[in-house]
C-alpha positions in Angstrom: 198.1 124.4 318.1 198.9 122.6 314.3 197.2 126.0 312.9 198.5 128.8 314.9 201.7 127.7 316.4 203.5 131.1 316.1 200.3 132.2 317.9 200.7 130.2 320.7 204.4 130.2 321.3 203.7 133.6 320.8 201.5 133.8 324.2 203.8 131.9 326.4 206.9 134.0 325.4 204.4 137.2 327.3 204.0 134.7 329.8 207.8 134.4 329.7 208.7 137.9 329.6 206.1 138.6 332.2 207.2 136.4 334.7 211.1 136.5 334.0 211.9 140.0 335.7 209.8 138.4 339.1 212.2 135.3 338.7 215.4 137.5 338.6 214.4 139.8 341.3 214.2 136.7 343.8 217.5 135.0 342.4 219.5 138.4 343.1 218.1 138.7 346.7 218.7 135.2 347.0 222.1 135.4 346.5 222.4 138.9 347.7 221.4 137.1 350.8 223.6 134.2 350.5 226.7 136.3 349.2 228.4 136.9 352.6 227.2 133.7 354.5 228.1 129.8 355.2 224.9 129.2 353.9 226.4 129.7 350.4 228.3 126.5 350.4 225.9 124.2 352.6 223.3 125.2 349.3 225.9 124.3 346.5 225.0 120.6 348.3 221.3 120.4 348.1 218.0 122.4 349.8 218.5 124.0 353.7 215.5 124.2 355.0 217.1 126.1 357.9 218.6 128.8 355.7 214.8 129.1 353.6 212.8 129.7 356.7 215.8 132.5 357.6 215.1 133.9 354.4 211.6 133.5 353.9 211.2 135.8 357.5 213.7 138.4 356.9 212.6 139.8 353.2 209.6 141.4 351.1 206.6 140.3 349.8 207.6 138.7 346.6 210.1 136.8 348.1 208.0 135.2 350.2 205.9 133.4 347.3 209.6 131.2 346.8 208.9 127.8 347.9 210.4 124.2 347.6 207.0 123.5 346.8 207.6 125.5 343.4 209.2 122.3 341.6 207.4 120.2 339.0 203.9 120.2 339.8 203.9 121.6 343.0 203.7 125.0 341.3 200.7 124.8 339.8 199.1 122.8 343.1 200.4 125.6 345.5 199.0 128.5 342.9 196.0 126.7 342.9 195.8 126.6 346.5 196.3 130.7 346.9 193.1 131.1 344.2 191.1 128.5 346.2 191.3 130.1 349.7 191.6 133.5 348.2 195.0 134.0 349.9 196.6 135.3 347.0 194.4 138.3 347.1 194.6 139.0 350.2 198.5 138.1 351.5 200.4 138.3 347.8 199.5 141.2 346.1 202.4 141.6 344.0 201.2 138.0 341.8 197.7 140.0 342.1 199.6 142.8 340.4 201.3 140.4 337.9 198.5 139.0 337.2 196.0 141.8 336.4 199.0 142.6 333.5 199.2 139.4 332.1 194.9 139.7 332.0 195.5 143.1 330.2 198.2 141.7 327.8 195.7 138.7 327.3 192.6 141.0 326.4 194.7 142.8 323.7 195.1 139.4 321.7 192.6 137.9 322.7 190.0 138.9 319.8 192.6 138.8 317.3 192.5 135.0 318.6 188.8 134.7 318.8 188.9 136.2 315.3 191.2 134.2 313.4 189.1 130.6 315.3 186.3 131.8 313.1 185.2 129.5 310.0 186.9 130.6 307.1 189.6 133.0 308.3 192.8 132.5 306.6 196.0 131.2 308.8 195.9 133.6 311.8 199.5 136.2 311.5 200.9 137.6 314.7 200.4 141.3 312.8 196.7 140.8 312.2 196.0 139.2 315.2 197.4 142.1 316.9 195.9 144.9 315.1 192.5 143.4 315.4 193.3 142.7 319.1 193.7 145.8 319.4 190.3 146.8 318.0 188.4 144.3 320.3 190.1 145.6 323.4 187.9 148.4 324.4 184.9 145.9 324.3 186.5 142.9 325.9 187.6 145.1 328.8 184.5 146.3 329.7 183.4 142.3 329.7 185.9 141.4 332.0 184.9 144.0 334.0 181.4 143.3 334.2 182.1 139.8 334.7 184.9 140.1 337.5 182.2 141.5 339.8 180.9 138.1 339.1 183.9 136.2 340.3 184.1 138.8 343.2 181.1 137.3 344.3 182.0 134.1 344.0 184.9 134.5 346.6 182.9 136.5 348.8 180.3 133.6 348.9 183.4 131.2 348.8 185.0 132.8 351.9 181.5 132.6 353.4 180.4 129.1 352.6 183.4 127.2 353.7 183.8 128.9 357.5 180.3 127.9 358.0 180.8 124.3 356.5 183.2 123.9 359.3 181.2 125.5 362.2 178.3 122.8 361.0 180.2 120.0 361.1 182.5 120.4 363.9 180.3 118.1 366.3 180.3 115.2 363.5 182.2 112.0 364.2 182.3 110.7 360.9 185.2 112.2 358.7 184.0 110.8 356.1 180.7 112.8 356.2 182.7 116.0 356.9 185.0 115.3 353.9 181.5 114.5 351.5 180.3 117.9 352.4 183.2 119.9 351.7 183.5 118.0 348.4 180.1 119.2 347.6 180.1 122.1 348.8 183.9 122.3 346.5 182.2 121.0 343.0 179.4 123.9 343.4 182.2 127.0 343.6 183.5 124.9 341.1 180.4 124.8 338.8 179.9 128.8 339.5 183.3 129.7 338.4 182.9 127.5 335.1 179.7 128.5 334.6 180.6 132.3 334.7 184.1 131.6 333.0 181.7 130.1 329.9 179.2 133.0 330.2 182.3 135.7 329.6 183.9 133.6 326.7 180.6 133.6 325.0 180.1 136.5 325.7 183.6 137.9 323.9 182.9 135.5 321.0 179.4 137.3 320.2 181.4 140.3 320.0 183.7 139.0 317.7 180.8 137.1 315.8 178.0 139.4 315.8 180.3 142.6 316.0 178.4 143.9 319.0 179.5 147.1 320.7 177.5 147.1 323.8 179.2 145.0 326.5 176.7 144.4 329.4 174.1 143.1 325.7 177.0 140.7 324.8 177.1 139.5 328.0 173.5 139.1 328.0 173.8 136.9 325.1 176.7 134.5 326.8 174.4 133.9 329.7 171.5 133.4 326.9 173.8 130.5 324.9 174.8 129.0 328.6 171.4 128.8 329.5 170.2 127.4 326.9 172.8 125.0 326.1 174.4 123.7 329.6 174.6 120.5 329.0 176.7 120.8 325.3 179.0 124.0 326.9 179.6 122.2 330.0 180.2 119.3 327.6 182.9 120.8 326.0 183.9 123.0 329.1 184.6 119.5 330.8 186.5 117.8 327.7 189.1 120.2 328.1 189.1 119.8 331.7 189.3 116.6 331.5 192.4 116.8 329.0 193.9 119.5 331.3 194.2 116.5 333.7 196.0 114.3 332.0 198.5 116.9 330.9 199.1 118.1 334.6 199.6 113.6 335.9 201.7 113.5 332.7 204.0 116.5 333.9 203.8 115.2 337.2 205.5 111.9 336.5 208.6 113.2 334.8 209.4 116.5 336.1 212.4 116.7 338.5 211.6 116.9 342.5 213.5 119.5 344.6 216.2 117.2 345.2 217.5 116.6 341.7 219.8 119.8 342.1 222.4 119.1 339.3 223.2 121.6 336.7 221.7 119.3 334.0 218.3 117.8 336.4 217.6 122.0 336.3 218.1 122.5 333.0 215.7 119.8 332.5 213.4 120.8 335.2 213.4 124.2 333.3 212.7 123.1 329.9 209.9 120.7 330.6 208.1 123.3 332.5 208.4 125.4 329.7 206.8 122.6 327.4 204.2 121.8 329.7 203.1 126.0 329.8 203.1 126.0 325.8 200.5 122.6 326.0 198.6 124.5 328.0 198.7 127.3 326.0 197.7 125.3 322.3 194.8 123.8 325.2 193.8 127.1 325.8 193.8 128.4 322.3 191.6 124.7 321.3 189.4 125.3 323.1 188.6 129.2 322.5 188.5 127.4 318.9 185.9 124.9 319.7 183.6 127.8 321.5 183.5 129.9 318.8 182.9 126.9 316.3 179.7 125.9 318.9 178.7 129.8 319.0 179.0 129.7 315.9 176.5 126.5 314.8 174.0 127.0 318.1 174.3 130.6 318.5 
C-alpha cells in the first residue's frame, strides 16, 4: 500500500464501478415497490420483515440477493456461505456473471501488478501497469482457465463430500463427534483450495518473472514450486490469512448494525465498508508482493 497507493485505490475503484450499477438497480427496484404503498412510511421508521419477504418473493433474481444480512460483516459472511455450499453458482447467475467480469478485469491488470512487484522495479504507475497487464493478459487468462478446471473439481468434490458425511454421521449420538468430522472435511477443502490458489499464483508469477509463454508449463512450474516448498508457501498464505481474519474482526466490531438507520449511521456504514475494501485490496497486493519475492529467491 505504501509503495503503490494509487494502484490499490484503482483496484478498489474498479470494484466500486462494477458493483454500483447493480446496487442502483436494486435501489430503483425497492423505490418502485414502495413508492405507492404503505411500506414507504413504514420503512422510514425502520426495517420491516413483512415488507422484505413480500419484496423478495415478487421480484427478479438480482433483487433476491438483497438481504438484511448484507450489513456490516454479514455481507462477507453471507457471500462466504454461498460460495461454500455452491448456491452462488446454482441460484445466483447474475452474481456469478458479475464476478466473472471482475476476474477478467483483475487479470487485465494482474500482469502489470506482478511486474511492478519485482525486485528493482520502478515505482508503479497506472499507465505502465495497464500496458504491462494487457501484454500478459492472454497468458494469464489461459492459466486461469486451466486452474479453473481444478476449482470446478474441488466444487464437485465438496458437493459429493458433505452429503456423504451427513449420511455417515446421521446415526451418531455425539454432536461433538459430528462437528469434528465436519471440521476435518472443511479443513481438507480449504487446504485444497489454498494449494490450488498458490499453484495458480506462482504459475502467473513464473510468466512474469521468467517470461514463460506456455500456460501449461507455467502451471507445472507453479505446481513444482508449491510441492517443493509446501510449508514455506503455506506459511506466507497463513500469515496473510491471519491478518485478514483480524481485519474482519475489527470491521465486525466497528460496523453499524441493521437497526442503525439514521442518515449519519448509513453514511458511516458505507464509509467504513469502503475503508475495509481498500484494506483488503492492500493486503491482496502485499500478498502478491510477498509471493513474487519468494519466487525470485527460491524459484
